VOPAGU-2260 file (C-alpha; in pm, 1 decimal, decimal comma):
REM VOPAGU-2260
SITE   aa  ch    i         X         Y         Z
SITE  UNK   A    0       0,0       0,0       0,0
SITE  UNK   A    1     279,4     239,9      91,9
SITE  UNK   A    2     638,2     265,2     -12,4
SITE  UNK   A    3     882,6     391,5     246,0
SITE  UNK   A    4    1117,3     639,7      82,2
SITE  UNK   A    5    1313,8     717,6     393,7
SITE  UNK   A    6    1333,8     543,5     727,5
SITE  UNK   A    7    1408,1     762,2    1023,8
SITE  UNK   A    8    1638,6     600,3    1278,4
SITE  UNK   A    9    1642,1     695,5    1639,9
SITE  UNK   A   10    1506,8     609,0    1977,7
SITE  UNK   A   11    1210,0     761,6    2149,5
SITE  UNK   A   12    1268,2     936,1    2477,4
SITE  UNK   A   13     975,8     958,3    2715,0
SITE  UNK   A   14     924,3    1239,2    2966,8
SITE  UNK   A   15     620,0    1395,3    3131,9
SITE  UNK   A   16     415,9    1691,3    3021,9
SITE  UNK   A   17     337,5    1943,8    3295,8
SITE  UNK   A   18     -34,0    2006,6    3274,2
SITE  UNK   A   19    -158,7    2199,9    3574,2
SITE  UNK   A   20    -487,2    2088,6    3716,8
SITE  UNK   A   21    -600,7    2068,2    4075,8
SITE  UNK   A   22    -269,2    2160,7    4232,1
SITE  UNK   A   23    -192,2    1837,7    4423,9
SITE  UNK   A   24     161,0    1701,7    4406,9
SITE  UNK   A   25     260,4    1337,3    4372,2
SITE  UNK   A   26     199,2    1055,6    4128,9
SITE  UNK   A   27    -149,5     942,7    4041,5
SITE  UNK   A   28    -281,7     606,7    3930,0
SITE  UNK   A   29    -572,4     605,9    3691,6
SITE  UNK   A   30    -836,1     371,3    3824,1
SITE  UNK   A   31   -1143,3     244,3    3647,2
SITE  UNK   A   32   -1464,5     111,2    3785,3
SITE  UNK   A   33   -1524,3    -261,1    3823,3
SITE  UNK   A   34   -1835,3    -391,6    3659,9
SITE  UNK   A   35   -2004,6    -485,0    3986,1
SITE  UNK   A   36   -2325,2    -298,9    4062,5
SITE  UNK   A   37   -2673,8    -402,5    4158,4
SITE  UNK   A   38   -2790,2     -46,3    4093,5
SITE  UNK   A   39   -2865,9      51,1    3738,5
SITE  UNK   A   40   -2953,4     375,8    3562,0
SITE  UNK   A   41   -3207,7     245,7    3317,5
SITE  UNK   A   42   -3408,2     -62,0    3238,8
SITE  UNK   A   43   -3489,0    -165,9    2884,8
SITE  UNK   A   44   -3839,1     -59,5    2789,4
SITE  UNK   A   45   -3979,8    -348,7    2588,9
SITE  UNK   A   46   -4252,6    -247,1    2340,8
SITE  UNK   A   47   -4393,3    -599,7    2382,9
SITE  UNK   A   48   -4401,4    -582,4    2760,2
SITE  UNK   A   49   -4774,7    -668,0    2766,6
SITE  UNK   A   50   -4728,3   -1009,3    2609,1
SITE  UNK   A   51   -4804,4   -1311,7    2829,8
SITE  UNK   A   52   -4538,6   -1395,6    3085,8
SITE  UNK   A   53   -4344,2   -1718,1    3043,1
SITE  UNK   A   54   -4394,0   -1988,3    3306,4
SITE  UNK   A   55   -4214,5   -2320,1    3341,9
SITE  UNK   A   56   -4228,5   -2633,2    3548,8
SITE  UNK   A   57   -3987,7   -2623,3    3838,4
SITE  UNK   A   58   -3837,3   -2965,1    3779,6
SITE  UNK   A   59   -3488,2   -3006,2    3638,1
SITE  UNK   A   60   -3255,9   -2771,7    3447,6
SITE  UNK   A   61   -3142,9   -2700,2    3092,8
SITE  UNK   A   62   -2870,9   -2525,2    2892,4
SITE  UNK   A   63   -2952,3   -2168,3    2788,7
SITE  UNK   A   64   -2766,1   -1999,9    2504,1
SITE  UNK   A   65   -2728,4   -1638,0    2402,4
SITE  UNK   A   66   -2675,8   -1663,9    2030,1
SITE  UNK   A   67   -2689,7   -1288,4    1971,8
SITE  UNK   A   68   -2808,5    -976,5    2150,8
SITE  UNK   A   69   -2760,8    -646,0    1969,9
SITE  UNK   A   70   -2890,5    -309,2    2085,4
SITE  UNK   A   71   -2869,4      43,0    1949,3
SITE  UNK   A   72   -2985,3     307,6    2192,6
SITE  UNK   A   73   -3195,5     615,4    2126,4
SITE  UNK   A   74   -3366,7     873,9    2344,8
SITE  UNK   A   75   -3734,1     859,6    2435,9
SITE  UNK   A   76   -3845,1    1089,2    2153,6
SITE  UNK   A   77   -3630,5     901,2    1898,9
SITE  UNK   A   78   -3512,1    1229,3    1750,3
SITE  UNK   A   79   -3150,2    1131,7    1692,0
SITE  UNK   A   80   -2970,6     835,5    1534,6
SITE  UNK   A   81   -2932,2     538,4    1766,2
SITE  UNK   A   82   -2587,5     423,2    1880,6
SITE  UNK   A   83   -2456,6      76,1    1971,0
SITE  UNK   A   84   -2245,1     -17,5    2273,0
SITE  UNK   A   85   -1916,6    -154,8    2130,5
SITE  UNK   A   86   -1642,1    -295,0    2354,5
SITE  UNK   A   87   -1860,3    -233,5    2658,4
SITE  UNK   A   88   -1832,6    -431,6    2981,4
SITE  UNK   A   89   -2123,1    -665,0    3054,9
SITE  UNK   A   90   -2234,4    -916,6    3311,8
SITE  UNK   A   91   -2491,2   -1191,7    3255,8
SITE  UNK   A   92   -2693,8   -1326,8    3548,3
SITE  UNK   A   93   -3029,3   -1453,0    3663,2
SITE  UNK   A   94   -3236,9   -1386,6    3971,7
SITE  UNK   A   95   -3412,1   -1667,4    4156,4
SITE  UNK   A   96   -3587,9   -1628,0    4489,7
SITE  UNK   A   97   -3443,2   -1280,2    4522,8
SITE  UNK   A   98   -3083,6   -1399,8    4480,3
SITE  UNK   A   99   -2858,4   -1302,2    4189,4
SITE  UNK   A  100   -2642,1   -1569,5    4028,0
SITE  UNK   A  101   -2358,9   -1438,5    3810,0
SITE  UNK   A  102   -2303,5   -1644,2    3493,1
SITE  UNK   A  103   -2056,9   -1440,1    3289,8
SITE  UNK   A  104   -1846,3   -1122,5    3284,3
SITE  UNK   A  105   -1693,6    -986,4    2966,5
SITE  UNK   A  106   -1765,0    -720,8    2708,6
SITE  UNK   A  107   -1949,8    -673,1    2384,0
SITE  UNK   A  108   -1764,5    -708,9    2055,3
SITE  UNK   A  109   -1664,7    -418,6    1830,5
SITE  UNK   A  110   -2015,2    -405,5    1684,9
SITE  UNK   A  111   -2175,1    -398,0    2027,6
SITE  UNK   A  112   -2303,7    -755,2    2018,4
SITE  UNK   A  113   -2323,2   -1016,9    2291,8
SITE  UNK   A  114   -2267,5   -1347,5    2112,4
SITE  UNK   A  115   -2180,4   -1711,8    2154,7
SITE  UNK   A  116   -2253,2   -1767,2    2524,1
SITE  UNK   A  117   -2379,6   -2095,7    2665,5
SITE  UNK   A  118   -2488,0   -2160,5    3023,1
SITE  UNK   A  119   -2557,9   -2520,2    3138,0
SITE  UNK   A  120   -2761,6   -2619,7    3440,8
SITE  UNK   A  121   -2995,7   -2322,0    3445,6
SITE  UNK   A  122   -3288,8   -2416,8    3673,9
SITE  UNK   A  123   -3614,9   -2455,8    3485,8
SITE  UNK   A  124   -3793,5   -2210,2    3713,7
SITE  UNK   A  125   -3561,5   -1933,7    3580,0
SITE  UNK   A  126   -3764,3   -1765,2    3305,5
SITE  UNK   A  127   -3523,1   -1491,7    3195,4
SITE  UNK   A  128   -3158,5   -1389,5    3181,9
SITE  UNK   A  129   -3034,5   -1040,8    3266,0
SITE  UNK   A  130   -2759,5    -859,3    3078,6
SITE  UNK   A  131   -2612,3    -553,7    3248,4
SITE  UNK   A  132   -2415,1    -309,0    3039,4
SITE  UNK   A  133   -2150,6     -89,9    3208,4
SITE  UNK   A  134   -2068,4     195,3    2970,2
SITE  UNK   A  135   -1697,1     160,0    2907,9
SITE  UNK   A  136   -1423,7     -90,1    2979,9
SITE  UNK   A  137   -1107,1    -117,2    3185,7
SITE  UNK   A  138    -879,6     -59,7    2885,8
SITE  UNK   A  139   -1010,7     287,0    2789,5
SITE  UNK   A  140   -1221,2     395,4    3088,3
SITE  UNK   A  141   -1589,3     440,6    3166,9
SITE  UNK   A  142   -1864,0     696,2    3123,8
SITE  UNK   A  143   -1960,2     751,3    3483,8
SITE  UNK   A  144   -2161,9     969,5    3717,1
SITE  UNK   A  145   -1996,7    1186,8    3977,0
SITE  UNK   A  146   -2035,5     914,2    4239,4
SITE  UNK   A  147   -1778,2     729,1    4025,3
SITE  UNK   A  148   -2024,8     456,7    3927,8
SITE  UNK   A  149   -2036,7     375,9    3554,9
SITE  UNK   A  150   -2367,7     415,4    3374,2
SITE  UNK   A  151   -2534,7      76,7    3402,0
SITE  UNK   A  152   -2820,0     -48,1    3182,9
SITE  UNK   A  153   -3037,0    -348,0    3267,2
SITE  UNK   A  154   -3177,0    -580,5    3000,5
SITE  UNK   A  155   -3410,8    -861,5    3108,8
SITE  UNK   A  156   -3471,8   -1113,4    2827,3
SITE  UNK   A  157   -3723,7   -1399,2    2851,0
SITE  UNK   A  158   -3584,4   -1743,1    2777,3
SITE  UNK   A  159   -3780,0   -1884,7    2480,0
SITE  UNK   A  160   -3903,1   -2240,7    2451,3
SITE  UNK   A  161   -3593,5   -2352,8    2260,2
SITE  UNK   A  162   -3367,3   -2192,9    2527,2
SITE  UNK   A  163   -3180,1   -1988,0    2263,7
SITE  UNK   A  164   -3190,7   -1610,2    2297,9
SITE  UNK   A  165   -3173,4   -1402,5    1981,0
SITE  UNK   A  166   -3271,9   -1041,7    2020,2
SITE  UNK   A  167   -3199,1    -711,9    1849,0
SITE  UNK   A  168   -3336,2    -359,2    1862,7
SITE  UNK   A  169   -3217,0     -54,2    1671,9
SITE  UNK   A  170   -3423,2     183,6    1886,1
SITE  UNK   A  171   -3367,1      52,0    2236,1
SITE  UNK   A  172   -3452,2     283,5    2525,5
SITE  UNK   A  173   -3316,3     261,8    2877,6
SITE  UNK   A  174   -3460,5     463,8    3160,1
SITE  UNK   A  175   -3721,4     486,0    3430,9
SITE  UNK   A  176   -4079,4     471,2    3303,4
SITE  UNK   A  177   -4242,8     812,4    3326,1
SITE  UNK   A  178   -3912,2     999,8    3372,7
SITE  UNK   A  179   -3816,6    1141,7    3032,5
SITE  UNK   A  180   -3488,1    1283,3    3160,3
SITE  UNK   A  181   -3354,7     936,0    3236,6
SITE  UNK   A  182   -3404,0     829,1    2874,7
SITE  UNK   A  183   -3246,3    1149,2    2744,8
SITE  UNK   A  184   -2935,4    1143,1    2965,3
SITE  UNK   A  185   -2883,7     768,4    2933,4
SITE  UNK   A  186   -2884,1     818,1    2557,8
SITE  UNK   A  187   -2624,4    1095,9    2586,8
SITE  UNK   A  188   -2408,2     869,6    2804,3
SITE  UNK   A  189   -2441,7     592,7    2543,7
SITE  UNK   A  190   -2337,9     839,0    2275,0
SITE  UNK   A  191   -2030,3     940,9    2477,3
SITE  UNK   A  192   -1944,4     574,5    2522,2
SITE  UNK   A  193   -1983,3     505,2    2151,6
SITE  UNK   A  194   -1773,6     795,3    2025,9
SITE  UNK   A  195   -1512,7     742,1    2295,8
SITE  UNK   A  196   -1465,6     387,0    2172,2
SITE  UNK   A  197   -1480,7     453,2    1797,6
SITE  UNK   A  198   -1267,2     768,3    1785,7
SITE  UNK   A  199    -989,4     649,8    2016,7
SITE  UNK   A  200    -963,8     321,6    1827,0
SITE  UNK   A  201    -948,0     505,4    1494,6
SITE  UNK   A  202    -681,1     741,5    1627,5
SITE  UNK   A  203    -483,3     444,2    1762,1
SITE  UNK   A  204    -497,2     276,0    1421,5
SITE  UNK   A  205    -365,5     593,5    1258,8
SITE  UNK   A  206     -68,5     601,5    1497,7
SITE  UNK   A  207       6,3     233,8    1429,5
SITE  UNK   A  208      12,1     302,9    1054,5
SITE  UNK   A  209     238,7     600,4    1107,5
SITE  UNK   A  210     474,6     397,3    1322,1
SITE  UNK   A  211     497,7     147,0    1036,3
SITE  UNK   A  212     667,4     424,8     841,4
SITE  UNK   A  213     904,2     498,3    1128,5
SITE  UNK   A  214     977,9     165,9    1300,4
SITE  UNK   A  215    1203,4     313,5    1568,3
SITE  UNK   A  216     920,5     503,1    1734,2
SITE  UNK   A  217     769,6     364,6    2052,7
SITE  UNK   A  218     445,3     170,9    1988,2
SITE  UNK   A  219     129,5     355,3    2081,0
SITE  UNK   A  220    -100,5     224,8    2352,2
SITE  UNK   A  221    -422,7     352,4    2505,6
SITE  UNK   A  222    -432,7     418,9    2878,7
SITE  UNK   A  223    -770,9     439,8    3052,1
SITE  UNK   A  224    -934,1     752,9    3184,8
SITE  UNK   A  225   -1292,5     794,2    3304,5
SITE  UNK   A  226   -1534,3    1058,3    3175,9
SITE  UNK   A  227   -1778,7    1211,9    3425,1
SITE  UNK   A  228   -2118,1    1319,9    3293,5
SITE  UNK   A  229   -2447,1    1376,1    3471,7
SITE  UNK   A  230   -2759,5    1586,3    3455,4
SITE  UNK   A  231   -2714,7    1922,8    3626,7
SITE  UNK   A  232   -2335,6    1900,4    3663,3
SITE  UNK   A  233   -2117,0    2183,7    3525,6
SITE  UNK   A  234   -2410,7    2317,0    3327,5
SITE  UNK   A  235   -2292,0    2548,5    3046,9
SITE  UNK   A  236   -1951,6    2581,6    3213,8
SITE  UNK   A  237   -1683,1    2375,3    3044,8
SITE  UNK   A  238   -1549,2    2036,6    2949,9
SITE  UNK   A  239   -1210,1    1959,5    3096,5
SITE  UNK   A  240    -925,5    1719,6    3166,3
SITE  UNK   A  241    -808,2    1728,9    3528,3
SITE  UNK   A  242    -466,3    1586,6    3588,8
SITE  UNK   A  243    -532,0    1527,1    3958,7
SITE  UNK   A  244    -904,9    1471,0    3930,0
SITE  UNK   A  245   -1182,9    1729,2    3934,8
SITE  UNK   A  246   -1232,9    1645,7    4303,9
SITE  UNK   A  247    -862,8    1645,1    4403,4
SITE  UNK   A  248    -872,4    1264,6    4422,4
SITE  UNK   A  249    -524,3    1240,4    4262,3
SITE  UNK   A  250    -684,9    1026,7    3990,9
SITE  UNK   A  251    -687,6    1191,1    3648,6
SITE  UNK   A  252   -1031,6    1227,9    3493,8
SITE  UNK   A  253   -1238,6    1415,4    3236,8
SITE  UNK   A  254   -1561,0    1604,8    3291,6
SITE  UNK   A  255   -1823,1    1657,5    3023,7
SITE  UNK   A  256   -2050,0    1945,8    3119,1
SITE  UNK   A  257   -2427,3    1935,2    3093,1
SITE  UNK   A  258   -2597,9    2184,0    2860,8
SITE  UNK   A  259   -2907,6    2385,4    2941,5
SITE  UNK   A  260   -3010,9    2380,0    2574,6
SITE  UNK   A  261   -2989,2    1998,0    2584,0
SITE  UNK   A  262   -2819,3    2000,9    2243,4
SITE  UNK   A  263   -2556,6    1727,4    2213,8
SITE  UNK   A  264   -2500,9    1689,1    1839,6
SITE  UNK   A  265   -2288,8    1400,7    1715,3
SITE  UNK   A  266   -2012,0    1634,5    1595,4
SITE  UNK   A  267   -2010,5    1825,7    1924,8
SITE  UNK   A  268   -1987,5    1508,2    2133,4
SITE  UNK   A  269   -1719,1    1358,2    1909,6
SITE  UNK   A  270   -1510,7    1677,7    1911,0
SITE  UNK   A  271   -1542,0    1718,6    2288,0
SITE  UNK   A  272   -1443,1    1358,8    2359,8
SITE  UNK   A  273   -1133,5    1378,9    2139,5
SITE  UNK   A  274   -1033,2    1725,6    2263,8
SITE  UNK   A  275   -1029,9    1625,5    2629,8
SITE  UNK   A  276    -890,6    1278,4    2565,8
SITE  UNK   A  277    -607,2    1442,1    2366,0
SITE  UNK   A  278    -513,3    1649,0    2671,8
SITE  UNK   A  279    -487,1    1325,3    2870,8
SITE  UNK   A  280    -299,2    1145,6    2594,7
SITE  UNK   A  281     -53,2    1434,6    2549,0
SITE  UNK   A  282      14,8    1451,7    2921,3
SITE  UNK   A  283      77,6    1080,7    2967,1
SITE  UNK   A  284     278,5    1041,0    2643,9
SITE  UNK   A  285     522,4    1324,7    2703,3
SITE  UNK   A  286     545,2    1311,4    3085,7
SITE  UNK   A  287     772,5    1607,2    3140,8
SITE  UNK   A  288     949,8    1584,9    3477,6
SITE  UNK   A  289     752,9    1761,1    3749,4
SITE  UNK   A  290    1076,7    1900,9    3887,5
SITE  UNK   A  291    1176,3    2079,9    3566,4
SITE  UNK   A  292    1132,8    2456,6    3614,8
SITE  UNK   A  293     905,4    2632,5    3367,3
SITE  UNK   A  294    1075,6    2932,2    3209,8
SITE  UNK   A  295     840,1    2990,6    2917,3
SITE  UNK   A  296     538,5    3216,5    2983,8
SITE  UNK   A  297     222,4    3019,5    3049,4
SITE  UNK   A  298      40,9    3189,8    2763,1
SITE  UNK   A  299     286,7    3040,5    2515,3
SITE  UNK   A  300     275,9    2692,6    2672,3
SITE  UNK   A  301    -101,2    2695,3    2698,0
SITE  UNK   A  302    -148,3    2798,7    2335,4
SITE  UNK   A  303      47,4    2488,4    2230,8
SITE  UNK   A  304    -131,8    2232,6    2444,5
SITE  UNK   A  305    -476,3    2382,8    2377,2
SITE  UNK   A  306    -403,7    2428,0    2006,8
SITE  UNK   A  307    -299,5    2063,7    1974,2
SITE  UNK   A  308    -614,1    1944,3    2151,9
SITE  UNK   A  309    -833,5    2172,7    1939,7
SITE  UNK   A  310    -675,5    2037,1    1621,2
SITE  UNK   A  311    -740,7    1672,9    1710,5
SITE  UNK   A  312   -1092,7    1742,8    1836,2
SITE  UNK   A  313   -1189,8    1938,1    1528,2
SITE  UNK   A  314   -1033,1    1686,9    1291,6
SITE  UNK   A  315   -1276,4    1430,6    1425,2
SITE  UNK   A  316   -1576,9    1658,7    1455,2
SITE  UNK   A  317   -1529,3    1801,9    1104,5
SITE  UNK   A  318   -1422,9    1493,1     911,4
SITE  UNK   A  319   -1061,1    1610,5     884,2
SITE  UNK   A  320   -1153,8    1925,7     696,5
SITE  UNK   A  321   -1080,3    2282,5     807,2
SITE  UNK   A  322   -1062,1    2422,0     455,4
SITE  UNK   A  323   -1342,5    2667,9     525,8
SITE  UNK   A  324   -1117,0    2849,7     772,9
SITE  UNK   A  325    -784,0    2798,3     596,8
SITE  UNK   A  326    -711,8    3172,6     589,4
SITE  UNK   A  327    -863,1    3261,8     924,1
SITE  UNK   A  328    -533,0    3344,5    1095,9
SITE  UNK   A  329    -435,3    3576,6     813,9
SITE  UNK   A  330    -772,8    3743,2     765,5
SITE  UNK   A  331    -920,8    3762,7    1115,6
SITE  UNK   A  332   -1055,0    4110,1    1186,4
SITE  UNK   A  333   -1264,6    4177,7    1494,0
SITE  UNK   A  334   -1312,9    4549,2    1552,8
SITE  UNK   A  335   -1016,3    4615,7    1328,2
SITE  UNK   A  336    -780,4    4380,5    1513,2
SITE  UNK   A  337    -637,4    4046,8    1400,2
SITE  UNK   A  338    -651,6    3829,4    1711,6
SITE  UNK   A  339    -435,7    3542,8    1584,2
SITE  UNK   A  340    -166,6    3638,1    1330,2
SITE  UNK   A  341     170,4    3575,3    1494,8
SITE  UNK   A  342      15,9    3569,2    1843,4
SITE  UNK   A  343      34,6    3296,4    2112,6
SITE  UNK   A  344    -324,5    3176,8    2092,3
SITE  UNK   A  345    -466,6    2826,3    2063,1
SITE  UNK   A  346    -625,1    2923,2    1732,0
SITE  UNK   A  347    -287,8    3023,4    1587,4
SITE  UNK   A  348    -124,9    2698,9    1697,5
SITE  UNK   A  349    -413,9    2492,0    1563,7
SITE  UNK   A  350    -377,5    2650,9    1220,1
SITE  UNK   A  351       0,4    2612,3    1207,6
SITE  UNK   A  352     -45,6    2241,3    1279,2
SITE  UNK   A  353    -330,7    2223,9    1026,8
SITE  UNK   A  354    -101,5    2372,7     760,8
SITE  UNK   A  355     148,2    2095,2     835,8
SITE  UNK   A  356    -109,5    1823,9     768,5
SITE  UNK   A  357    -351,8    1955,0     503,2
SITE  UNK   A  358    -288,9    1840,3     146,8
SITE  UNK   A  359    -440,4    2133,1     -39,9
SITE  UNK   A  360    -419,3    2489,2      86,2
SITE  UNK   A  361    -484,7    2835,3     -48,4
SITE  UNK   A  362    -164,4    2990,4      82,5
SITE  UNK   A  363     108,3    2722,6     120,9
SITE  UNK   A  364     214,2    2390,2     -36,8
SITE  UNK   A  365     373,9    2198,5     248,3
SITE  UNK   A  366     253,2    1877,7     411,9
SITE  UNK   A  367     450,4    1661,5     647,3
SITE  UNK   A  368     458,3    1309,7     498,0
SITE  UNK   A  369     529,2    1412,5     138,9
SITE  UNK   A  370     874,4    1250,3     138,9
SITE  UNK   A  371     776,1     932,8     315,3
SITE  UNK   A  372     484,2     771,0     129,7
SITE  UNK   A  373     367,9     703,5    -224,0
SITE  UNK   A  374     103,6     923,6    -380,8
SITE  UNK   A  375    -154,5     646,6    -422,5
SITE  UNK   A  376    -335,1     727,5     -96,8
SITE  UNK   A  377    -653,1     929,7     -79,0
SITE  UNK   A  378    -645,6    1284,3      54,8
SITE  UNK   A  379    -816,2    1170,7     375,3
SITE  UNK   A  380    -565,5     889,7     425,2
SITE  UNK   A  381    -280,7    1136,4     377,7
SITE  UNK   A  382    -429,3    1380,3     629,6
SITE  UNK   A  383    -461,7    1103,8     885,1
SITE  UNK   A  384    -101,5     995,3     834,7
SITE  UNK   A  385       6,6    1356,6     870,9
SITE  UNK   A  386    -182,7    1380,1    1199,1
SITE  UNK   A  387     -19,9    1054,6    1308,5
SITE  UNK   A  388     325,6    1196,2    1238,4
SITE  UNK   A  389     238,0    1515,7    1425,1
SITE  UNK   A  390     151,1    1293,4    1721,5
SITE  UNK   A  391     482,1    1108,5    1684,9
SITE  UNK   A  392     670,6    1439,8    1686,4
SITE  UNK   A  393     476,5    1552,8    1993,6
SITE  UNK   A  394     586,9    1237,8    2176,9
SITE  UNK   A  395     946,2    1237,3    2053,1
SITE  UNK   A  396    1013,0    1605,8    2112,6
SITE  UNK   A  397     859,4    1631,0    2461,0
SITE  UNK   A  398     783,1    1986,3    2349,9
SITE  UNK   A  399     610,2    2229,2    2583,8
SITE  UNK   A  400     572,1    2503,6    2321,1
SITE  UNK   A  401     494,6    2527,0    1951,6
SITE  UNK   A  402     846,4    2657,4    1888,3
SITE  UNK   A  403    1005,8    2351,7    2050,0
SITE  UNK   A  404     774,9    2126,7    1846,9
SITE  UNK   A  405     859,0    2301,1    1518,6
SITE  UNK   A  406    1233,4    2305,5    1583,9
SITE  UNK   A  407    1237,5    1932,2    1651,8
SITE  UNK   A  408    1024,4    1861,7    1344,2
SITE  UNK   A  409    1243,5    2075,8    1119,8
SITE  UNK   A  410    1567,0    1912,6    1232,0
SITE  UNK   A  411    1446,2    1554,8    1197,8
SITE  UNK   A  412    1176,3    1543,0     931,8
SITE  UNK   A  413    1235,2    1824,5     681,0
SITE  UNK   A  414    1514,5    1688,8     467,6
SITE  UNK   A  415    1526,1    1873,1     134,3
SITE  UNK   A  416    1580,9    2229,7      24,7
SITE  UNK   A  417    1250,5    2227,2    -160,3
SITE  UNK   A  418    1055,4    2116,1     146,5
SITE  UNK   A  419    1239,7    2367,4     364,9
SITE  UNK   A  420    1130,8    2648,3     135,5
SITE  UNK   A  421     769,8    2534,9     154,5
SITE  UNK   A  422     791,9    2496,1     532,0
SITE  UNK   A  423     920,4    2853,1     572,1
SITE  UNK   A  424     606,1    2966,0     391,7
SITE  UNK   A  425     395,8    2799,8     663,5
SITE  UNK   A  426     576,8    3009,0     924,9
SITE  UNK   A  427     536,8    3324,0     718,5
SITE  UNK   A  428     163,6    3298,7     646,0
SITE  UNK   A  429      86,6    3238,3    1014,0
SITE  UNK   A  430     302,6    3527,2    1136,0
SITE  UNK   A  431     577,0    3326,2    1305,4
SITE  UNK   A  432     944,9    3412,8    1315,6
SITE  UNK   A  433    1189,7    3194,0    1126,1
SITE  UNK   A  434    1279,1    3011,7    1448,8
SITE  UNK   A  435     913,8    2916,8    1501,3
SITE  UNK   A  436     848,2    3170,0    1777,7
SITE  UNK   A  437     551,1    3406,9    1794,8
SITE  UNK   A  438     606,4    3764,9    1682,8
SITE  UNK   A  439     346,3    3946,5    1890,2
SITE  UNK   A  440     169,4    3953,3    2223,4
SITE  UNK   A  441    -208,1    3944,0    2222,8
SITE  UNK   A  442    -216,3    4326,6    2227,0
SITE  UNK   A  443      -3,3    4339,3    1910,8
SITE  UNK   A  444     318,5    4453,4    2076,3
SITE  UNK   A  445     644,6    4268,6    2010,6
SITE  UNK   A  446     654,7    3951,6    2217,6
SITE  UNK   A  447     914,9    3923,9    2491,1
SITE  UNK   A  448     987,2    3639,2    2730,0
SITE  UNK   A  449     787,2    3798,6    3012,1
SITE  UNK   A  450     499,1    3933,0    2804,1
SITE  UNK   A  451     231,1    3700,8    2940,3
SITE  UNK   A  452      26,8    3796,1    3242,5
SITE  UNK   A  453    -217,3    3506,2    3198,9
SITE  UNK   A  454    -246,5    3292,1    3512,5
SITE  UNK   A  455    -227,0    2914,3    3531,4
SITE  UNK   A  456    -559,9    2735,2    3481,8
SITE  UNK   A  457    -657,4    2451,0    3711,4
SITE  UNK   A  458    -775,7    2234,8    3423,5
SITE  UNK   A  459    -718,6    2163,7    3057,3
SITE  UNK   A  460   -1038,8    2216,6    2863,1
SITE  UNK   A  461   -1254,4    2414,2    2624,5
SITE  UNK   A  462   -1282,3    2730,4    2828,2
SITE  UNK   A  463   -1171,9    2968,2    2550,6
SITE  UNK   A  464   -1486,0    3138,6    2421,7
SITE  UNK   A  465   -1388,2    3134,1    2056,4
SITE  UNK   A  466   -1389,6    2753,3    2058,9
SITE  UNK   A  467   -1721,8    2689,6    2228,6
SITE  UNK   A  468   -1948,6    2537,6    1963,8
């Protein structure tokens, strides 16, 4: 599929990235919830719930099989597309005489199916099996409430006469009968779970393909982090990654704020998930030593880490296409002032990185992987590989600023005079100096080392007003 034109040799050095959060010192271990809970947030509402109940003789036992169970969840009003529950932790059990008997613990497959399970010696008086879904898994983390309990859905399926369960629904609803909010928020949690799984897996696959081009890079792996989401929590405030936990628990987590307008579009959810997860991924991948003193103004550091997270989030929410704002940094004009050209803002950084990965542009001709792959890939495939290489450079460089990132990239990956000329154009059209530094402060004055008066934030998130969608 690809032809490697140049193989970069070298070893990957790993450090830590200093993201300020809740201000607690010390190392933290990311913990995920175990799939043990008798409580659940929603029960499956069966449209055939009025059909006659199954009864059996109480003598003997039989083998019960789950051949396939497949659910896609929607909200009560069925206004939005339904979503499955892929790679989601489950438990299978039955209840007899008020006692639960656990039969199986595992997770759904990549489609969201429960398949191929067989349970011998099920007492005949047991008329149904229960499947509990815990939104998430221990490898990537859970969608949970603020009591740290993962969203848990309860499916009770009657055992048919042949003892083989086959059941599917593309408009499944989980909630409490008569409480419309439970259906709505359970659906939003299911959507978070779905996009968390799909997007992180897709991003991981992109990094693996990129590492195939550069075999000496350290293999990419996903580390789990939980996402907190609940009705009435952080309403219209922000979404954020907290290095030490939003509650100072010393366990890193992500919060997804509720919205008073109750609008959670697919693109908004997808972009939010990838933005905040990128903060976590950047922090854990680079791991800059906590003892290393910070000499660069916070404004410059923050523009880099926010700009990188905004790029990844918007790549996924906009199908890898920012062409409609390709000239925004150059042409921005609010009340006669350009807010971004040559200035240390997240928007500026995002567009510099976009110019390094886009294949067609109105003002420059550079893209990062030009020298490393054949031209038989689609434009989207090329953009994804470019993003993968940007990620590799982020990890290798341990950069804390855009300038450090660009300097490392230039020295290792820009290898020809022709490409160097095109790369210089990227710096020029975005208002950067030749060394990759910003030219101006936010007020338009020449930027000096001590120009920033911006204070440290306690979280990494989408607090900047120009990025709130």
